[in-house]
C-alpha positions in Angstrom: 63.8 14.1 238.8 64.0 16.1 242.0 62.9 19.4 240.4 60.2 19.5 237.7 62.7 20.9 235.1 66.4 20.8 234.5 66.2 24.6 234.7 65.3 25.8 238.2 64.4 29.3 239.4 66.1 31.2 242.3 63.0 30.7 244.4 63.0 26.9 243.9 66.7 26.7 244.9 66.3 29.1 247.8 63.5 26.9 249.3 65.8 23.8 249.1 69.1 25.2 250.4 68.8 23.2 253.6 68.7 19.9 251.7 72.0 18.2 252.6 72.1 16.3 249.2 72.3 19.5 247.2 75.8 20.5 245.9 76.1 24.0 244.6 78.8 24.5 241.9 79.9 27.9 240.6 81.0 27.0 237.0 82.1 30.5 235.9 84.8 30.9 233.2 86.0 34.0 231.3 84.2 35.0 228.1 86.3 35.9 225.0 87.7 39.3 225.8 85.8 39.6 229.1 86.7 38.5 232.6 85.3 38.7 236.1 88.7 38.1 237.8 89.0 41.8 238.8 85.5 42.0 240.3 84.4 41.1 243.8 83.5 37.4 244.0 79.8 37.0 244.5 78.5 33.4 245.0 75.7 31.6 246.8 76.6 30.4 250.2 78.2 26.9 250.5 79.2 26.9 246.8 82.2 25.0 245.5 84.2 26.0 242.4 83.8 23.7 239.4 87.0 24.6 237.5 86.1 24.1 233.8 89.3 25.7 232.6 91.8 23.6 234.6 90.5 20.6 236.6 87.8 19.6 234.1 89.6 20.3 230.8 92.1 17.9 229.3 95.5 19.7 229.6 97.1 17.1 227.4 94.9 18.1 224.5 96.0 21.3 222.6 92.3 22.1 221.9 90.6 24.4 224.5 88.1 23.0 227.0 88.1 19.4 225.8 86.5 16.8 228.0 88.7 14.9 230.5 88.6 11.1 231.0 86.0 9.5 233.2 88.7 8.7 235.7 89.9 12.3 235.9 86.3 13.5 236.1 85.6 11.0 238.9 88.6 12.3 240.9 87.6 15.9 240.4 84.0 15.6 241.5 85.0 13.4 244.5 87.3 16.1 245.6 84.3 18.4 245.5 82.5 16.1 247.9 80.0 14.9 245.3 78.2 11.6 246.1 76.3 9.3 243.8 73.0 10.6 245.2 74.0 14.3 245.2 71.6 16.8 243.6 73.9 19.0 241.6 73.0 22.6 241.0 75.1 24.5 238.5 75.3 28.2 238.0 77.6 30.9 236.7 78.2 34.5 237.6 77.5 35.8 234.1 73.9 34.5 234.1 73.8 31.8 231.5 77.2 31.1 229.9 79.4 28.3 231.1 76.9 26.4 233.4 75.4 24.6 230.4 78.9 23.3 229.5 79.2 21.9 233.0 75.7 20.4 232.7 76.7 18.7 229.4 79.9 17.3 231.0 77.8 15.8 233.9 75.4 14.3 231.4 78.3 12.8 229.3 79.6 11.3 232.6 76.3 9.6 233.4 74.6 11.9 235.9 70.9 12.5 236.0 70.3 14.8 239.0 71.9 17.9 237.4 70.2 21.3 237.2 71.0 24.8 236.0 70.1 27.9 238.0 68.1 30.1 235.6 69.9 33.5 235.3 72.8 32.5 237.6 74.0 35.1 240.1 72.4 38.1 238.4 68.9 36.5 238.8 69.7 35.4 242.4 70.7 39.0 243.3 67.6 40.4 241.6 65.5 38.3 244.0 67.5 39.9 246.9 68.8 36.5 248.0 72.0 36.3 250.1 75.4 36.1 248.5 78.9 35.6 250.0 82.4 36.4 248.8 84.1 33.0 249.0 83.8 29.4 247.9 84.0 26.6 250.4 86.5 23.8 250.4 85.5 20.3 251.5 87.7 18.0 253.5 85.6 14.8 252.9 85.8 13.2 249.5 82.6 12.1 247.8 81.8 8.7 246.4 80.4 9.6 243.0 81.8 7.8 239.9 81.6 8.9 236.3 80.5 6.5 233.6 81.1 7.9 230.1 77.9 8.0 228.0 78.7 8.4 224.3 75.0 9.2 223.6 75.9 12.9 224.5 79.3 13.1 222.8 80.5 13.8 219.2 84.1 13.8 218.1 85.5 14.7 214.7 85.1 11.2 213.2 81.5 11.1 214.3 80.8 14.5 212.7 82.6 13.4 209.5 80.4 10.3 209.4 77.1 12.2 209.8 77.4 15.7 208.3 75.9 14.5 205.0 73.1 12.6 206.7 69.8 14.4 206.1 68.4 13.0 209.4 71.2 14.7 211.4 71.1 18.5 212.1 74.4 20.1 212.9 73.8 23.4 214.6 76.6 26.0 215.0 76.4 28.5 217.9 79.0 30.9 216.6 78.1 34.4 215.2 76.8 34.6 211.6 80.0 36.5 210.6 82.2 33.6 211.7 79.8 31.1 210.2 80.0 32.6 206.7 83.7 33.6 207.1 83.0 37.3 206.9 84.4 37.8 210.4 87.8 36.5 211.5 88.3 33.6 213.9 89.6 34.6 217.4 92.1 31.8 217.4 95.1 31.6 215.1 95.5 28.9 212.5 91.8 28.4 211.8 90.1 28.6 208.4 86.8 30.6 208.1 83.4 29.0 207.4 81.4 26.2 208.7 80.8 22.4 208.5 79.0 21.7 205.3 75.2 21.3 205.7 75.3 22.8 209.2 72.9 25.5 210.4 73.7 28.7 212.1 71.9 29.6 215.4 74.0 32.1 217.3 73.8 31.3 221.0 72.7 34.7 222.1 69.4 34.2 220.2 68.2 31.6 222.7 68.9 34.0 225.6 66.8 36.9 226.9 69.2 39.0 229.0 70.9 36.7 231.5 68.3 33.9 231.2 66.9 31.5 228.6 64.1 32.8 226.4 60.6 31.4 226.8 59.9 27.9 225.6 57.6 29.4 223.0 60.4 31.5 221.5 62.8 28.5 221.7 60.3 26.4 219.8 60.3 28.9 217.0 64.1 28.9 216.8 64.4 25.1 216.8 61.4 24.5 214.6 63.4 23.4 211.6 65.6 21.1 213.6 63.1 19.3 215.9 62.2 16.6 213.3 65.8 15.5 213.1 66.8 12.1 214.4 69.7 13.8 216.2 71.1 17.2 216.8 74.9 17.9 217.0 75.9 21.2 218.5 79.1 23.0 217.7 80.8 26.4 218.3 84.3 27.6 218.8 85.4 25.5 221.7 82.3 23.7 223.0 81.1 26.3 225.5 78.3 28.1 223.6 77.4 24.9 221.8 76.3 23.6 225.2 74.0 26.6 225.7 72.1 25.5 222.6 72.2 21.8 223.6 70.6 22.7 226.9 67.9 24.8 225.2 67.2 21.8 223.0 67.0 19.6 226.0 64.4 22.0 227.6 62.2 21.4 224.5 62.2 17.7 225.1 64.7 16.6 222.4 66.5 13.4 223.3 69.2 12.8 220.8 71.6 15.6 221.6 75.3 15.7 221.2 78.0 18.4 221.5 81.0 18.2 219.2 83.8 18.5 221.8 86.5 19.8 219.5 84.2 22.2 217.6 85.7 24.8 215.2 89.0 24.8 217.2 89.5 21.4 215.7 87.4 21.3 212.5 88.7 24.6 211.3 92.4 23.8 211.6 94.3 24.4 208.4 96.4 21.3 208.8 93.4 19.0 209.0 91.9 20.2 205.8 88.4 19.0 206.7 85.4 19.8 204.4 84.3 23.4 204.9 81.6 25.7 203.4 81.3 29.4 203.7 
């Protein structure tokens, strides 16, 4: 590992910006009901845009944000100039929101040298480090190739086969209201409730402001899950589940999966999958 942790500080990144192997990726997406599109673009110099919503989501799948094929992922990252030996630094303009989703995508696609900037642009600015108002575009393709690693991935059938397994913890990042069906789902056509035997850990509980909480606090939150043989993370569309997955990774847990379809799939009325509330 190039850095001592998968979560790096602004100071650590700033000291390495001259390293030609580092690729900076802005992974920002809109939040539900919130957008940065009408604000001035603020990014770290020499950053490329990692387009989760379009290039790196399967447009043939009606579910939001689902993973693309390894061939599509390979083409997308090669267009960003990423090489097999690149050191990939991910961040978002919210702080910590969509960068963990990009991290999970790279892990599923077989990449090891992938890091998240703690606190994203807000933390970078707090350190009075320089920002620019544009992404760069590269003319030279990279040579990186994706290799799908199912170790990190769960689909509906996998969850169906494991949700009654006492050695598997399914952890839901949605709000408590959505988990217990006392609050409506933001997407039409979805039932309320949760996957039976799953646990609720709203994603914002692992964050302190724009950054991850301390490892001590994360240990407390994950205490009841850390003895599981595996952890499967779910949410509405796979974005905030990845925030929890990365938190678990920081604690040293190895058997981590994100349920790609999440509640956007499981909660569909037409599928009639088992649900508790």
